[in-house]
C-alpha positions as CSV (number, residue, x, y, z in Angstrom):
1,M,-15.7,29.3,42.3
2,K,-13.4,26.4,41.5
3,I,-11.3,26.2,38.3
4,T,-8.7,23.6,37.1
5,V,-5.3,24.5,35.6
6,M,-3.3,22.0,33.6
7,S,0.3,22.8,33.0
8,A,2.4,21.5,29.9
9,D,3.7,18.6,31.8
10,E,0.0,17.4,32.6
11,Q,0.2,18.6,36.3
12,I,-3.3,19.3,37.4
13,I,-3.9,22.3,39.9
14,T,-7.4,23.1,41.3
15,L,-7.8,26.8,42.6
16,D,-10.5,28.2,44.6
17,V,-10.9,31.9,43.2
18,D,-13.4,34.8,43.1
19,P,-15.1,35.0,39.6
20,H,-14.0,38.7,39.4
21,E,-10.4,37.8,40.3
22,S,-7.9,39.0,37.7
23,V,-5.7,36.7,35.5
24,E,-2.5,38.2,37.0
25,N,-3.6,37.2,40.5
26,V,-4.4,33.6,39.3
27,K,-0.8,33.5,38.0
28,A,0.4,34.7,41.3
29,L,-1.4,31.7,42.9
30,L,0.0,29.2,40.2
31,E,3.4,30.6,41.0
32,V,3.1,29.3,44.6
33,E,1.7,26.0,43.4
34,T,4.2,25.3,40.5
35,S,7.3,27.6,41.4
36,V,7.0,28.8,37.8
37,S,7.4,32.6,37.8
38,L,4.3,34.7,37.0
39,Q,6.4,36.3,34.0
40,Q,7.0,32.8,32.4
41,Q,3.4,31.8,32.6
42,Q,0.9,31.9,29.8
43,L,-2.8,31.0,30.5
44,L,-4.9,29.7,27.7
45,F,-8.7,29.6,27.9
46,N,-10.7,27.8,25.0
47,G,-7.4,27.8,22.9
48,S,-6.8,31.6,23.4
49,E,-4.4,33.5,25.4
50,V,-5.8,35.6,28.2
51,R,-4.2,38.9,29.2
52,N,-3.0,39.6,32.8
53,S,-5.4,42.7,33.3
54,E,-8.6,40.6,32.3
55,K,-11.0,39.3,34.8
56,L,-12.0,35.7,34.9
57,S,-15.8,36.5,34.6
58,A,-15.2,39.0,31.7
59,I,-13.5,36.2,29.5
60,G,-16.3,33.6,30.3
61,V,-14.6,31.4,33.0
62,K,-17.2,29.6,35.0
63,D,-16.9,27.2,38.0
64,G,-15.5,24.1,36.9
65,D,-13.8,25.3,33.8
66,L,-10.3,24.3,32.7
67,L,-7.2,26.6,31.6
68,M,-4.0,25.6,30.3
69,M,-0.7,26.8,31.4
70,V,2.5,27.1,29.3
71,S,5.6,27.9,31.1
72,G,9.2,28.4,30.4
73,A,10.8,29.1,27.0
74,A,7.6,27.9,25.2
75,A,5.6,30.8,26.9
76,S,8.0,33.4,25.3
77,S,7.3,31.8,21.9
78,G,4.7,33.6,19.7
79,S,3.5,30.1,18.3
80,T,3.1,28.5,21.6
81,N,-0.8,28.9,21.3
82,D,-0.5,27.0,18.0
83,L,1.5,24.1,19.1
84,S,-0.3,23.6,22.6
85,L,-2.9,20.8,23.3
86,N,-6.3,21.0,24.7
87,A,-7.4,19.1,27.8
88,D,-8.8,16.3,25.5
89,G,-5.4,15.7,24.0
90,S,-6.3,17.5,20.6
91,A,-4.3,20.4,19.1
92,I,-5.3,23.7,19.6
93,N,-4.1,24.6,16.1
94,P,-3.9,21.1,14.2
95,G,-2.5,22.6,11.1
96,A,0.5,24.4,12.9
97,F,1.1,21.4,15.2
98,Q,1.2,19.1,12.1
99,Q,3.8,21.4,10.2
100,H,6.0,21.8,13.4
101,I,6.1,17.9,13.7
102,R,6.9,17.5,10.1
103,R,9.9,19.9,10.0
104,D,11.6,18.0,12.8
105,S,13.1,15.1,11.1
106,N,14.4,13.4,14.1
107,L,11.1,13.5,16.0
108,M,9.4,12.1,12.6
109,G,11.9,9.2,12.5
110,Q,11.4,8.3,16.2
111,L,7.3,8.6,15.6
112,F,7.4,6.2,12.7
113,Q,9.1,3.6,14.9
114,S,7.1,4.3,18.2
115,D,3.6,5.2,16.8
116,P,3.3,4.8,12.9
117,E,-0.4,5.6,12.8
118,L,0.1,9.0,14.3
119,A,3.0,9.6,12.1
120,Q,1.0,8.6,9.0
121,A,-1.8,11.1,10.2
122,I,0.8,13.8,10.6
123,L,2.0,13.1,6.9
124,G,-1.6,13.1,5.7
125,N,-4.0,15.8,5.0
126,D,-6.9,14.9,7.2
127,L,-6.7,17.1,10.3
128,N,-9.8,15.6,11.8
129,R,-8.1,12.1,11.7
130,L,-5.2,13.7,13.5
131,Q,-7.2,15.2,16.2
132,D,-9.0,11.9,16.7
133,I,-5.6,10.0,17.1
134,L,-4.4,12.8,19.5
135,R,-7.5,12.4,21.5
136,M,-7.3,8.6,21.7
137,R,-3.6,8.7,22.8
138,R,-4.5,11.1,25.7
139,N,-7.3,8.7,26.5
140,E,-5.1,5.6,26.4
141,S,-2.4,7.4,28.4
142,K,-5.0,8.4,31.0
143,R,-6.4,4.9,31.2
144,Q,-3.0,3.4,31.6
145,K,-2.2,5.5,34.4
146,E,-5.5,4.9,36.2
147,E,-4.8,1.1,35.7
148,E,-1.3,1.4,37.1
149,L,-2.7,3.1,40.2
150,A,-5.5,0.7,40.6
151,L,-2.9,-2.2,40.6
152,L,-0.9,-0.2,43.0
153,Y,-3.5,-0.6,45.5
154,A,-5.1,-3.8,44.5
155,D,-5.7,-6.7,46.9
156,P,-2.3,-8.8,46.9
157,F,-4.5,-11.8,47.4
158,D,-6.8,-11.2,44.4
159,V,-5.9,-13.7,41.7
160,E,-7.1,-11.5,38.8
161,A,-5.3,-8.4,39.9
162,Q,-2.1,-10.6,40.2
163,K,-2.7,-11.7,36.6
164,K,-3.0,-8.0,35.6
165,I,0.2,-7.1,37.4
166,E,2.0,-10.0,35.8
167,A,0.8,-8.9,32.3
168,A,1.8,-5.4,33.2
169,I,5.3,-6.4,34.3
170,R,5.7,-8.5,31.1
171,Q,4.6,-5.8,28.8
172,K,7.1,-3.3,30.4
173,G,9.7,-5.9,29.7
174,I,8.7,-6.0,26.1
175,D,8.6,-2.3,25.8
176,E,12.2,-2.1,27.3
177,N,13.5,-4.8,24.9
178,W,11.9,-2.8,21.9
179,A,13.4,0.4,23.1
180,A,16.8,-1.3,23.5
181,A,16.6,-2.6,19.9
182,L,15.8,0.6,18.5
183,E,19.0,2.0,20.0
184,Y,21.3,-0.8,19.8
185,N,20.0,-2.9,16.9
186,P,18.0,-0.7,14.6
187,E,18.9,-2.8,11.4
188,A,16.5,-5.5,12.9
189,F,13.6,-3.4,11.8
190,A,14.8,-3.0,8.2
191,R,13.8,-5.5,5.4
192,V,16.6,-8.1,4.7
193,V,17.5,-8.1,1.0
194,M,17.6,-11.5,-0.5
195,L,20.8,-13.3,-2.1
196,Y,21.3,-12.6,-5.8
197,V,24.2,-13.4,-7.9
198,D,24.9,-12.8,-11.6
199,M,25.0,-16.0,-13.8
200,E,24.8,-16.9,-17.5
201,V,22.4,-19.6,-18.5
202,N,23.2,-21.1,-21.8
203,G,25.1,-17.9,-22.7
204,V,22.1,-15.6,-21.4
205,P,23.0,-13.3,-18.4
206,L,20.6,-13.1,-15.6
207,K,20.1,-12.3,-12.0
208,A,19.8,-15.8,-10.0
209,F,18.1,-15.9,-6.8
210,V,20.3,-18.0,-4.3
211,D,17.8,-20.1,-2.1
212,S,19.1,-22.8,0.0
213,G,15.5,-23.3,1.3
214,A,14.2,-24.4,-2.1
215,Q,14.5,-28.1,-2.8
216,S,15.0,-27.6,-6.6
217,T,16.5,-25.2,-9.0
218,I,13.8,-23.5,-11.0
219,I,13.5,-21.5,-14.3
220,S,10.5,-19.8,-15.8
221,K,9.0,-20.8,-19.1
222,S,9.7,-17.1,-20.4
223,C,13.5,-17.3,-19.1
224,A,14.0,-20.8,-20.5
225,E,12.5,-19.5,-24.0
226,R,14.9,-16.5,-23.8
227,C,17.9,-18.8,-23.1
228,G,17.0,-21.2,-26.0
229,L,16.3,-24.0,-23.7
230,L,12.6,-24.6,-24.1
231,R,13.1,-27.0,-26.9
232,L,14.7,-29.4,-24.4
233,L,11.7,-29.4,-22.0
234,D,10.7,-33.1,-21.0
235,Q,7.0,-32.8,-20.5
236,R,6.9,-36.1,-18.9
237,Y,7.9,-34.6,-15.6
238,K,4.7,-32.4,-15.5
239,G,3.1,-31.9,-12.1
240,I,1.9,-29.5,-9.4
241,A,4.5,-27.6,-7.4
242,H,3.1,-27.3,-3.6
243,G,4.3,-24.8,-1.0
244,V,3.1,-21.8,0.3
245,G,0.5,-22.0,-2.7
246,Q,1.0,-24.0,-5.9
247,S,2.1,-23.6,-9.5
248,E,2.0,-25.8,-12.5
249,I,5.3,-27.6,-13.3
250,L,5.5,-27.6,-17.1
251,G,8.5,-30.2,-17.2
252,R,12.1,-30.6,-16.6
253,I,15.4,-29.6,-18.5
254,H,17.8,-32.3,-17.7
255,V,21.1,-30.6,-18.3
256,A,22.1,-27.2,-19.5
257,S,25.5,-25.0,-19.1
258,I,25.4,-22.3,-16.5
259,K,28.4,-20.1,-16.1
260,I,29.3,-18.7,-12.7
261,G,32.3,-16.3,-12.7
262,D,34.6,-17.7,-15.5
263,I,33.8,-21.5,-15.1
264,F,30.8,-23.5,-16.8
265,Y,28.9,-26.0,-14.7
266,P,26.1,-28.5,-15.7
267,C,22.8,-27.8,-14.2
268,S,19.4,-29.3,-14.5
269,F,16.2,-27.5,-13.4
270,L,12.3,-27.4,-13.3
271,V,10.3,-25.1,-15.6
272,L,7.4,-23.5,-14.3
273,D,4.8,-21.1,-15.7
274,S,5.9,-18.3,-13.4
275,P,6.1,-15.0,-15.2
276,N,7.4,-13.1,-12.0
277,M,10.2,-15.5,-11.3
278,E,13.2,-16.0,-13.7
279,F,15.8,-18.4,-12.2
280,L,16.2,-19.7,-8.7
281,F,19.3,-21.6,-7.8
282,G,18.1,-24.1,-5.3
283,L,19.5,-26.7,-2.9
284,D,20.0,-29.4,-5.4
285,M,22.6,-27.6,-7.4
286,L,24.1,-25.9,-4.3
287,R,24.9,-29.4,-2.9
288,K,26.0,-30.8,-6.4
289,H,28.5,-28.0,-6.9
290,Q,29.6,-27.9,-3.3
291,C,28.6,-24.1,-3.0
292,I,29.2,-22.0,0.2
293,I,27.1,-19.1,1.2
294,D,29.7,-16.9,2.8
295,L,28.0,-13.9,4.5
296,K,31.0,-12.5,6.1
297,E,32.7,-11.9,2.7
298,N,29.3,-11.5,1.0
299,V,30.1,-14.0,-1.8
300,L,28.8,-17.5,-3.1
301,R,31.6,-19.9,-3.4
302,V,31.2,-22.5,-5.9
303,G,33.3,-25.9,-6.4
304,G,34.5,-25.8,-2.9
305,G,36.0,-22.2,-3.4
306,E,37.4,-22.4,-6.9
307,V,35.0,-19.6,-8.0
308,S,33.7,-16.8,-5.8
309,V,31.0,-14.3,-7.1
310,P,29.7,-11.4,-5.0
311,F,26.1,-11.1,-3.8
312,L,24.5,-8.3,-5.6
313,Q,24.0,-5.1,-3.8
314,E,20.3,-3.8,-3.5
315,K,20.8,-1.1,-6.3
316,D,21.8,-3.9,-8.8
317,I,18.8,-6.0,-8.2
318,P,15.9,-5.4,-10.5
319,S,13.1,-3.6,-8.7
320,R,10.4,-6.3,-9.6
321,F,12.5,-8.7,-7.5
322,L,12.8,-6.5,-4.5
323,D,8.9,-5.2,-4.3
324,E,8.0,-8.4,-2.3
325,E,4.9,-6.8,-0.7
326,K,3.5,-6.5,-4.2
327,Y,3.5,-10.2,-4.6
328,A,1.5,-13.1,-3.1
329,K,3.9,-15.8,-1.9
330,E,3.9,-19.2,-3.7
331,A,6.6,-21.8,-3.4
332,S,7.4,-24.8,-5.6
333,N,9.5,-28.0,-5.7
334,S,9.9,-31.4,-7.4
335,G,7.7,-33.9,-5.5
336,G,7.6,-32.2,-2.2
337,P,7.0,-28.9,-0.2
338,V,9.8,-26.4,-0.5
339,T,11.3,-26.0,3.0
340,S,12.9,-22.9,4.6
341,G,15.4,-22.5,7.0
342,S,17.9,-24.9,5.5
343,N,21.6,-24.1,5.6
344,I,24.5,-25.5,3.7
345,P,27.2,-26.3,6.1
346,S,30.7,-24.8,5.5
347,K,34.2,-25.0,7.0
348,G,33.7,-22.3,9.7
349,V,32.1,-19.7,7.3
350,Q,28.8,-18.1,8.1
351,S,25.8,-19.3,5.8
352,S,22.4,-18.1,5.5
353,G,20.2,-18.1,8.4
354,G,17.1,-18.9,6.5
355,A,15.6,-19.0,3.0
356,S,12.7,-17.4,1.2
357,D,9.4,-19.3,0.7
358,S,8.6,-17.0,-2.3
359,L,9.4,-18.4,-5.6
360,M,6.6,-17.0,-7.8
361,K,5.0,-13.6,-7.3
362,S,1.9,-12.1,-8.5
363,L,1.1,-8.3,-8.4
364,W,-0.4,-7.1,-5.1
365,L,-0.5,-3.3,-5.5
366,Q,-1.5,-1.4,-8.6
367,E,1.0,0.9,-10.2
368,S,-1.4,3.9,-9.6
369,D,-1.4,3.2,-5.8
370,F,2.5,3.2,-5.9
371,E,2.5,6.5,-7.7
372,A,0.0,8.0,-5.4
373,K,2.5,7.2,-2.5
374,V,5.5,8.6,-4.5
375,A,3.5,11.8,-5.1
376,K,2.5,12.2,-1.4
377,L,6.2,11.8,-0.3
378,V,7.5,14.2,-3.2
379,E,5.1,16.9,-1.8
380,L,7.1,16.7,1.4
381,G,10.2,17.9,-0.3
382,F,12.2,14.7,-1.2
383,G,13.4,13.8,-4.6
384,R,11.4,11.4,-6.8
385,D,14.3,8.9,-7.2
386,A,15.0,8.9,-3.4
387,V,11.2,8.3,-2.7
388,I,11.0,5.5,-5.1
389,Q,14.2,3.9,-3.6
390,A,12.7,4.2,-0.1
391,L,9.4,2.8,-1.0
392,Q,11.2,-0.1,-2.8
393,L,13.4,-0.8,0.3
394,F,10.4,-0.9,2.6
395,N,8.2,-3.0,0.2
396,G,5.9,-0.2,-0.7
397,N,5.4,0.7,3.1
398,E,4.6,4.4,3.0
399,E,5.2,5.0,6.7
400,Q,8.6,3.2,6.9
401,A,9.7,4.8,3.7
402,A,8.9,8.3,5.1
403,G,10.7,7.5,8.4
404,F,13.8,6.5,6.4
405,L,13.6,9.6,4.4
406,F,13.3,11.9,7.4
407,G,16.1,10.0,9.1
408,G,18.4,10.4,6.2
């Protein structure tokens, strides 16, 4: 009868053996085929290890059956059986396989970058889903190899085949570029924290969002009321602010005092009914006060450089400003759409490469969903504060937060 043996590196060996052959003799044949010594081999049938003294017929091996061979250091490990994969790609012991991958922080970090769906399944509690994804990955790998082999022997004058070859070459270039980015530019996969500075409006301290892509400086109704400025609201300037969405313009405050550093500056701004946005320092006031967004020194220079205030670190920015995935994007202006990508020219100093379209935000995720994510990551052994910080860093994305924590 013929049996098929698959090694750990997916090498497939077909053997013609007698049904009453011993496992030890089968290993001797495999030693000739694979150069792996008999002592280093471990044969698995239906997920269970078979002993050298057993006969193939006695353990139920029939014509056409598949056996798994584990070799080398893995064969000497008592847990090899638990960490091996079946022929269809599923884990022999999914629970042990899951725990083994979870304990390897480096592997988890790489997995979150290369295959977040599989990483999430490993972190989850649904072993059936994990098995399904492992089978899918094996089928995808097998299909990809078959396609590559088919293209290798394709008719060079077949137009469709040439298109597929071109697509495969292009995808290979993309994959190589992605791998290079992971190695040499990993920060490109992290979220960029927007620019905030400390200011005082009419003597009230607040965190101001510096946005060179917003046409006008904006204050929310609640913030204006807290600053004692709502009494100056000119409702003749009511309207609708359009952008990536729209919001009602309640009016305009023509002049008020803002303090940046130790110097006071006159400022005018629109008032919007936007509870989730307090104060946005827009392009109109940035131009008026000759501001320079200096990213090299990480400061905002005002008045041509007479005052410099540092941009806030992420830990100093209120979490409600950072959880951008929790909010729907909207944008506003005075009389026209807010544009993004605007920069303020400065004397050789780096300026911001783009601006946020989001001026007002409405809740996207419920607090209970956030708490559920926190609880799941805390179960993996991380501190609650670290988990919350990681989730905020990645906009509530559980997979990226877990990858960050494992990598830390």
